[in-house]
Structures are given as structure tokens and as C-alpha cells.
DRENDO-1510 file (C-alpha; in Angstrom, 1 decimal, always signed):
<recs>
REC; n; res; u; v; w
REC; 1; MET; +96.9; +138.2; +31.4 .
REC; 2; THR; +95.8; +142.3; +29.8 .
REC; 3; THR; +95.7; +144.8; +31.0 .
REC; 4; LEU; +92.1; +144.9; +32.1 .
REC; 5; GLU; +92.6; +141.4; +33.7 .
REC; 6; LEU; +95.5; +142.9; +35.9 .
REC; 7; ASP; +93.9; +146.0; +36.9 .
REC; 8; ARG; +91.0; +144.0; +37.8 .
REC; 9; THR; +93.6; +141.7; +40.2 .
REC; 10; THR; +95.5; +144.7; +41.6 .
REC; 11; LEU; +91.7; +146.2; +42.9 .
REC; 12; ASP; +91.1; +143.1; +44.2 .
REC; 13; LEU; +94.1; +143.1; +46.3 .
REC; 14; ASP; +93.8; +146.3; +47.1 .
REC; 15; PRO; +92.3; +146.8; +50.2 .
REC; 16; THR; +92.1; +150.6; +49.8 .
REC; 17; ALA; +89.8; +149.7; +46.4 .
REC; 18; PRO; +86.4; +150.5; +46.3 .
REC; 19; THR; +84.9; +146.9; +46.3 .
REC; 20; ALA; +86.8; +146.1; +49.6 .
REC; 21; GLY; +84.0; +147.8; +51.8 .
REC; 22; LEU; +81.4; +145.5; +49.9 .
REC; 23; ARG; +83.4; +142.4; +50.4 .
REC; 24; ARG; +83.7; +143.3; +54.0 .
REC; 25; HIS; +79.7; +143.9; +54.2 .
REC; 26; VAL; +79.0; +140.8; +51.7 .
REC; 27; PRO; +78.1; +138.1; +54.8 .
REC; 28; ARG; +75.4; +140.5; +56.7 .
REC; 29; LEU; +74.2; +141.3; +53.1 .
REC; 30; VAL; +73.5; +137.6; +52.4 .
REC; 31; ARG; +72.3; +137.7; +56.1 .
REC; 32; TYR; +70.1; +140.9; +55.4 .
REC; 33; GLY; +68.8; +138.9; +52.4 .
REC; 34; THR; +67.9; +135.8; +54.4 .
REC; 35; VAL; +66.0; +137.9; +57.1 .
REC; 36; SER; +64.3; +139.8; +54.0 .
REC; 37; ILE; +63.0; +136.3; +52.7 .
REC; 38; VAL; +61.9; +135.0; +55.9 .
REC; 39; SER; +59.9; +138.0; +57.0 .
REC; 40; THR; +58.6; +138.8; +53.2 .
REC; 41; THR; +57.4; +135.5; +52.9 .
REC; 42; PHE; +55.5; +135.4; +56.2 .
REC; 43; SER; +54.3; +138.8; +55.1 .
REC; 44; LEU; +53.6; +137.5; +51.8 .
REC; 45; THR; +51.6; +134.6; +53.2 .
REC; 46; ILE; +49.3; +136.7; +55.8 .
REC; 47; LEU; +48.6; +139.4; +52.6 .
REC; 48; THR; +47.6; +136.5; +50.3 .
REC; 49; VAL; +45.6; +134.5; +52.9 .
REC; 50; LEU; +43.3; +137.3; +53.7 .
REC; 51; VAL; +43.0; +139.0; +50.1 .
REC; 52; ALA; +42.5; +135.5; +48.7 .
REC; 53; SER; +40.0; +134.2; +51.4 .
REC; 54; GLY; +38.2; +137.4; +51.0 .
REC; 55; ALA; +38.7; +138.1; +54.7 .
REC; 56; LEU; +40.2; +141.9; +54.1 .
REC; 57; SER; +40.7; +143.9; +51.0 .
REC; 58; ALA; +44.1; +144.3; +49.6 .
REC; 59; GLY; +45.0; +147.4; +51.5 .
REC; 60; TRP; +43.3; +146.4; +54.8 .
REC; 61; GLY; +45.1; +143.2; +54.2 .
REC; 62; ASN; +48.4; +144.9; +53.2 .
REC; 63; LEU; +48.5; +146.8; +56.9 .
REC; 64; VAL; +47.7; +143.7; +58.9 .
REC; 65; ALA; +50.8; +141.6; +56.8 .
REC; 66; THR; +53.0; +145.0; +57.0 .
REC; 67; LEU; +53.0; +145.2; +61.1 .
REC; 68; CYS; +53.1; +141.5; +61.4 .
REC; 69; GLY; +56.3; +141.0; +59.5 .
REC; 70; ALA; +57.8; +143.7; +61.3 .
REC; 71; VAL; +58.0; +142.0; +64.4 .
REC; 72; PRO; +60.1; +139.0; +63.3 .
REC; 73; SER; +62.5; +141.3; +61.0 .
REC; 74; PHE; +63.1; +143.4; +63.6 .
REC; 75; GLU; +63.8; +140.5; +66.0 .
REC; 76; LEU; +66.2; +139.0; +63.0 .
REC; 77; ASN; +68.1; +141.8; +61.9 .
REC; 78; ARG; +68.9; +142.7; +65.6 .
REC; 79; ARG; +69.7; +139.6; +66.7 .
REC; 80; TRP; +71.3; +138.0; +63.6 .
REC; 81; VAL; +72.4; +140.7; +61.2 .
REC; 82; TRP; +73.7; +143.0; +63.6 .
REC; 83; PRO; +74.1; +141.0; +66.8 .
REC; 84; GLY; +75.0; +143.2; +69.7 .
REC; 85; GLY; +73.3; +141.3; +72.3 .
REC; 86; GLY; +70.8; +142.7; +74.8 .
REC; 87; ARG; +67.0; +144.0; +74.7 .
REC; 88; PRO; +66.0; +145.9; +71.9 .
REC; 89; ARG; +66.8; +149.6; +72.6 .
REC; 90; LEU; +63.4; +152.2; +71.8 .
REC; 91; ALA; +66.0; +154.0; +70.2 .
REC; 92; GLN; +66.3; +151.2; +67.5 .
REC; 93; ALA; +63.0; +150.1; +67.3 .
REC; 94; VAL; +61.4; +153.5; +66.6 .
REC; 95; PRO; +63.6; +154.1; +63.4 .
REC; 96; PHE; +62.9; +150.9; +62.5 .
REC; 97; VAL; +59.0; +151.0; +62.6 .
REC; 98; ALA; +59.0; +154.3; +60.8 .
REC; 99; MET; +61.1; +152.8; +57.7 .
REC; 100; SER; +58.7; +150.0; +58.3 .
REC; 101; LEU; +55.7; +152.6; +58.1 .
REC; 102; ALA; +57.3; +154.4; +55.0 .
REC; 103; GLY; +57.6; +150.8; +52.9 .
REC; 104; LEU; +53.9; +150.0; +54.0 .
REC; 105; ALA; +53.1; +154.0; +52.9 .
REC; 106; LEU; +54.7; +153.0; +50.1 .
REC; 107; SER; +53.4; +149.6; +49.1 .
REC; 108; ALA; +49.7; +150.7; +50.6 .
REC; 109; VAL; +49.9; +153.5; +47.4 .
REC; 110; LEU; +50.7; +150.6; +44.9 .
REC; 111; VAL; +48.4; +148.2; +46.1 .
REC; 112; ALA; +45.6; +150.9; +45.8 .
REC; 113; VAL; +46.6; +151.6; +42.5 .
REC; 114; THR; +46.7; +148.0; +41.7 .
REC; 115; GLU; +43.1; +147.2; +43.6 .
REC; 116; GLY; +41.5; +149.7; +41.5 .
REC; 117; TRP; +42.9; +148.3; +38.4 .
REC; 118; SER; +41.8; +144.4; +39.4 .
REC; 119; SER; +38.7; +145.2; +40.6 .
REC; 120; GLU; +36.5; +142.4; +38.7 .
REC; 121; TRP; +39.4; +139.9; +38.8 .
REC; 122; SER; +39.0; +137.2; +41.1 .
REC; 123; ASP; +40.2; +137.0; +44.7 .
REC; 124; GLY; +43.1; +134.7; +43.7 .
REC; 125; SER; +44.4; +137.3; +40.9 .
REC; 126; ARG; +43.7; +140.0; +43.5 .
REC; 127; ALA; +46.2; +138.5; +45.9 .
REC; 128; LEU; +48.6; +138.2; +43.5 .
REC; 129; LEU; +48.5; +141.5; +42.5 .
REC; 130; ALA; +48.4; +142.9; +45.8 .
REC; 131; ASP; +51.5; +140.6; +46.7 .
REC; 132; GLY; +53.6; +141.9; +43.5 .
REC; 133; SER; +52.9; +145.6; +45.0 .
REC; 134; ASN; +54.1; +145.0; +48.0 .
REC; 135; MET; +57.3; +143.2; +47.1 .
REC; 136; ALA; +57.9; +146.4; +44.8 .
REC; 137; ALA; +57.4; +149.0; +47.3 .
REC; 138; PHE; +59.5; +147.3; +50.2 .
REC; 139; GLY; +62.0; +146.1; +47.4 .
REC; 140; SER; +62.8; +149.8; +46.4 .
REC; 141; LEU; +63.7; +150.8; +49.7 .
REC; 142; TRP; +65.6; +147.4; +51.0 .
REC; 143; LEU; +69.2; +148.5; +50.1 .
REC; 144; VAL; +68.4; +151.8; +51.6 .
REC; 145; GLN; +67.0; +150.3; +55.3 .
REC; 146; PHE; +70.0; +148.2; +55.2 .
REC; 147; VAL; +72.8; +151.5; +55.4 .
REC; 148; ILE; +70.5; +153.1; +57.9 .
REC; 149; CYS; +70.4; +149.9; +60.2 .
REC; 150; ASP; +74.1; +149.6; +59.7 .
REC; 151; ARG; +75.3; +152.8; +60.1 .
REC; 152; HIS; +72.5; +153.9; +62.7 .
REC; 153; LEU; +70.2; +151.6; +64.3 .
REC; 154; PHE; +72.2; +147.9; +65.1 .
REC; 155; GLY; +75.9; +148.7; +63.3 .
REC; 156; ARG; +78.9; +149.1; +65.0 .
REC; 157; ARG; +79.4; +152.8; +66.0 .
</recs>
């Protein structure tokens, strides 16, 4: 065993090591990721249908899809990722909606920019580009939202 391997083994066994906190959060991160996949799939399906059918522009479709996806995301996070029981509190819902609106604002900017680039493309291509813009925006905020939910909204105080 090399010194490096010995150091890694020692770190992995040391409960005060920096990775210990991460290992403690892995099951919750996996559940949080699963909720993200579910709510993202739900939102993107709505966005794709609305834009590909021509029912709404990418911007308005993004708004509708984000608001629709926020409901299952909030409930699944509250009940499964951070189970605390009881009825949802306004003190949880308001910041969660605010984070969703921050993601919506960022995704709206990205969707609007990409919609301008793709105005001559087919509805299906524009829908895929809107989906990608939406995912990039919300993906960039994913870990920040996890930390806020874990430390302030749903986690043990």
C-alpha cells in the first residue's frame, strides 16, 4: 500500500474528515436527485408539449411548466427527502417558491435568448432548445437549493 492509499484509507475512516459530511448526505442527495428527475421530467414534458404543439411560445410555456413542476417538487422534497410530517408551513413554501422563481427568471432569460436564435427553426427543434435552456438554468441552481432546503427549510434545526 502506498502512502497515498494509506492516507485515503485513513481519511475515509476518520469521522472528522471533510468527506464524512458528504457521506452522511449521500442518501439525501440521491433522494433529492430523484425528486429533481421526477419534477424536471414533468416540467419538461409540459414545456415540450406546449411549445411543440404551438400552443404557447417558449417563454410562456416555460412559465407554465415551471409553476406546474414546483408543486410536486415541493411536496416530494418535504415528505420524502426531508420527512418532517405535518402540514406544509408558509415558512417553507414561500422560500421554496422564491427559489423556483429565481430558477424561472434565469431560465426565462436563457429561453428568450435561445428562442431568438431559433425563430426560423421548426416547433420541435425550438422545443428541444427551450428544454435545454430550462435544464441549464435549473441545473446551475440545483446544489444551492439543496443546501438551502437542508439547512433552512426542511432539515433538522
